[in-house]
C-alpha positions as CSV (number, residue, x, y, z in Angstrom):
1,M,0.0,0.0,0.0
2,S,2.7,2.5,1.0
3,D,4.7,1.6,-2.1
4,S,1.7,2.2,-4.4
5,N,1.0,5.6,-2.7
6,S,4.6,6.7,-3.1
7,R,4.4,6.2,-6.9
8,R,1.2,8.3,-7.2
9,P,2.0,11.4,-9.4
10,E,2.1,14.8,-7.6
11,R,-0.2,17.6,-8.6
12,T,1.7,20.7,-9.5
13,G,1.1,24.1,-11.1
14,P,-2.2,24.9,-12.8
15,K,-3.5,21.4,-12.3
16,Q,-3.4,21.9,-8.6
17,T,-4.8,25.4,-8.4
18,G,-6.5,25.9,-11.8
19,A,-5.2,29.5,-11.7
20,K,-4.2,31.3,-14.8
21,Q,-0.6,32.5,-14.8
22,T,0.8,35.6,-16.6
23,G,2.2,34.8,-20.0
24,E,0.3,31.5,-20.4
25,G,-0.3,30.5,-24.0
26,R,2.3,32.8,-25.4
27,L,3.6,32.1,-29.0
28,P,7.2,31.8,-30.2
29,G,8.6,35.3,-30.4
30,D,6.3,36.7,-27.8
31,P,8.0,38.4,-24.8
32,D,8.6,36.2,-21.7
33,R,6.6,36.9,-18.5
34,E,9.1,39.3,-17.0
35,T,9.4,41.3,-20.2
36,L,5.7,41.4,-20.7
37,V,5.0,42.9,-17.2
38,E,7.9,45.4,-17.6
39,R,6.4,46.6,-20.9
40,M,3.0,46.9,-19.3
41,I,4.3,49.1,-16.5
42,R,6.4,51.2,-18.8
43,V,3.7,51.9,-21.2
44,D,1.1,52.5,-18.5
45,H,3.4,55.0,-16.8
46,A,3.8,56.8,-20.1
47,G,0.1,56.8,-20.8
48,E,-0.8,58.2,-17.4
49,L,1.8,60.9,-17.8
50,G,0.4,61.8,-21.2
51,A,-3.2,61.8,-19.8
52,A,-2.3,64.0,-16.8
53,R,-0.6,66.5,-19.1
54,I,-3.6,66.6,-21.5
55,Y,-5.8,67.6,-18.6
56,A,-3.2,70.1,-17.4
57,G,-3.4,71.7,-20.9
58,Q,-7.2,71.7,-20.8
59,L,-7.2,73.3,-17.4
60,A,-4.8,76.0,-18.5
61,V,-7.4,77.1,-21.0
62,L,-10.7,76.2,-19.4
63,G,-9.8,76.0,-15.7
64,K,-11.9,79.1,-14.9
65,H,-14.9,78.1,-17.0
66,P,-17.9,76.2,-15.7
67,V,-16.5,72.9,-17.1
68,G,-13.3,73.5,-15.2
69,D,-14.4,71.6,-12.1
70,T,-15.3,68.6,-14.2
71,I,-11.9,68.6,-15.9
72,R,-10.2,69.1,-12.6
73,H,-11.9,66.0,-11.1
74,M,-10.7,63.9,-14.0
75,A,-7.2,65.4,-13.7
76,E,-7.0,64.5,-10.0
77,Q,-7.9,60.8,-10.9
78,E,-5.1,60.8,-13.5
79,K,-2.6,62.2,-11.0
80,K,-3.6,59.3,-8.7
81,H,-3.0,56.8,-11.6
82,L,0.4,58.4,-12.4
83,A,1.5,58.3,-8.8
84,A,0.7,54.6,-8.6
85,F,2.8,53.9,-11.7
86,D,5.6,56.2,-10.5
87,A,5.8,53.9,-7.4
88,L,5.7,50.7,-9.6
89,I,8.5,51.9,-11.8
90,V,10.7,52.2,-8.8
91,E,9.4,49.1,-6.9
92,R,9.7,46.8,-10.0
93,R,12.9,48.5,-11.3
94,V,11.4,49.2,-14.7
95,R,13.1,51.7,-17.0
96,P,10.6,54.5,-18.0
97,T,10.2,55.1,-21.7
98,L,12.8,57.4,-23.2
99,L,10.0,59.3,-24.8
100,S,8.6,60.7,-21.5
101,P,9.8,64.3,-22.4
102,V,7.9,64.0,-25.7
103,W,4.7,62.8,-24.1
104,N,5.0,65.5,-21.5
105,A,5.1,68.3,-24.0
106,A,2.7,66.7,-26.6
107,G,0.1,65.9,-24.0
108,F,-0.1,69.4,-22.7
109,A,-0.1,70.8,-26.3
110,L,-3.0,68.5,-27.3
111,G,-5.0,69.4,-24.2
112,A,-4.5,73.1,-24.6
113,A,-5.1,73.1,-28.4
114,T,-8.4,71.2,-28.2
115,A,-9.6,73.3,-25.2
116,A,-8.8,76.4,-27.2
117,M,-11.3,75.1,-29.8
118,G,-14.0,75.0,-27.1
119,E,-15.5,72.9,-24.4
120,K,-17.0,70.3,-26.7
121,A,-13.7,69.8,-28.6
122,A,-11.8,69.3,-25.3
123,M,-14.4,66.7,-24.3
124,A,-14.0,65.1,-27.8
125,C,-10.3,64.7,-27.1
126,T,-11.1,63.1,-23.7
127,V,-13.5,60.6,-25.3
128,A,-11.0,59.6,-27.9
129,V,-8.0,59.2,-25.6
130,E,-9.9,57.5,-22.8
131,D,-11.5,55.0,-25.3
132,V,-8.1,53.9,-26.5
133,I,-6.7,53.7,-22.9
134,Q,-9.6,51.6,-21.6
135,E,-9.3,49.2,-24.5
136,H,-5.6,49.0,-23.8
137,Y,-6.2,48.3,-20.1
138,A,-8.8,45.6,-20.9
139,H,-6.2,43.8,-23.1
140,Q,-3.6,44.0,-20.4
141,S,-6.0,42.7,-17.7
142,E,-6.7,39.6,-19.9
143,Q,-3.0,38.8,-20.2
144,L,-2.3,39.0,-16.4
145,G,-2.8,35.9,-14.2
146,E,-3.2,35.2,-10.5
147,D,0.6,35.7,-10.0
148,E,0.0,39.4,-10.9
149,A,-3.4,39.8,-9.3
150,E,-2.5,43.0,-7.6
151,L,-1.3,44.7,-10.8
152,R,-4.4,43.3,-12.6
153,D,-6.7,44.7,-10.0
154,L,-5.0,48.1,-10.2
155,I,-5.4,48.2,-14.0
156,D,-9.1,47.2,-13.7
157,E,-9.7,50.0,-11.2
158,F,-8.0,52.6,-13.4
159,R,-9.9,51.3,-16.4
160,A,-13.2,52.0,-14.6
161,D,-12.0,55.6,-14.1
162,E,-11.1,55.9,-17.8
163,I,-14.5,54.6,-18.8
164,E,-16.1,57.2,-16.5
165,H,-14.0,59.9,-18.1
166,K,-15.2,58.8,-21.6
167,E,-18.8,58.8,-20.5
168,T,-18.3,62.3,-18.9
169,G,-17.0,63.6,-22.2
170,L,-20.0,62.1,-24.1
171,A,-22.4,63.7,-21.6
172,H,-20.8,67.1,-22.3
173,D,-21.7,66.8,-26.0
174,A,-18.3,65.8,-27.3
175,E,-20.0,64.3,-30.4
176,Q,-21.4,67.7,-31.3
177,T,-17.9,69.0,-32.0
178,P,-17.5,70.1,-35.7
179,G,-15.5,67.4,-37.5
180,Y,-15.9,65.1,-34.5
181,R,-15.3,61.8,-36.3
182,V,-12.1,63.0,-38.1
183,M,-10.7,64.6,-34.9
184,S,-11.5,61.4,-32.9
185,E,-9.9,59.1,-35.4
186,F,-6.8,61.3,-35.6
187,I,-6.4,61.4,-31.8
188,K,-7.0,57.7,-31.4
189,A,-4.4,56.9,-34.1
190,G,-1.9,59.1,-32.3
191,S,-2.7,57.5,-28.9
192,R,-2.2,54.0,-30.3
193,A,1.1,55.0,-31.9
194,A,2.2,56.4,-28.6
195,I,1.3,53.1,-26.8
196,W,3.3,51.1,-29.4
197,L,6.3,53.3,-29.1
198,S,6.3,53.6,-25.4
199,T,6.1,49.8,-25.0
200,R,9.3,49.3,-26.8
201,I,11.4,52.5,-26.4
């Protein structure tokens, strides 16, 4: 009996817990788990920096207008997101993107330029950017397993804020901006390009 029991195979890994692990199912050429997580933290840090600067640019133009308090609320949430990724960059020893100075300046310029076009245009910018970011966060959340549950929960929390910002923009008549569709697609394309570059550089 004891000899039979000793030859019984041990249960290990996913068979024992059934828990998804980060990087499961990756294909040849895909980054390993460590590189995948590093890239996530790098690009999210860059994205939150850019978002914070967009709102700073909008506030520089519309801060004293009635919509200023709404923008200020969203800006404060983005500052919270950025602070969290500032901490993760240090804690996980991840190199920030080399393009941070570019996103710093470009984010402020985009926010100020769209705000100068009016409240609706500023909100159109918000809707476009936040739509791309929430999709990006959703994809990241799907890739993370139980071994990165804390990071996944943080991303899910921040994604909920980004969706709220998008809905706020829509509620403030973003879609009534002249040339809304063209502006939206242009900003989305730029945001996706920034994500791709910041992941790798």
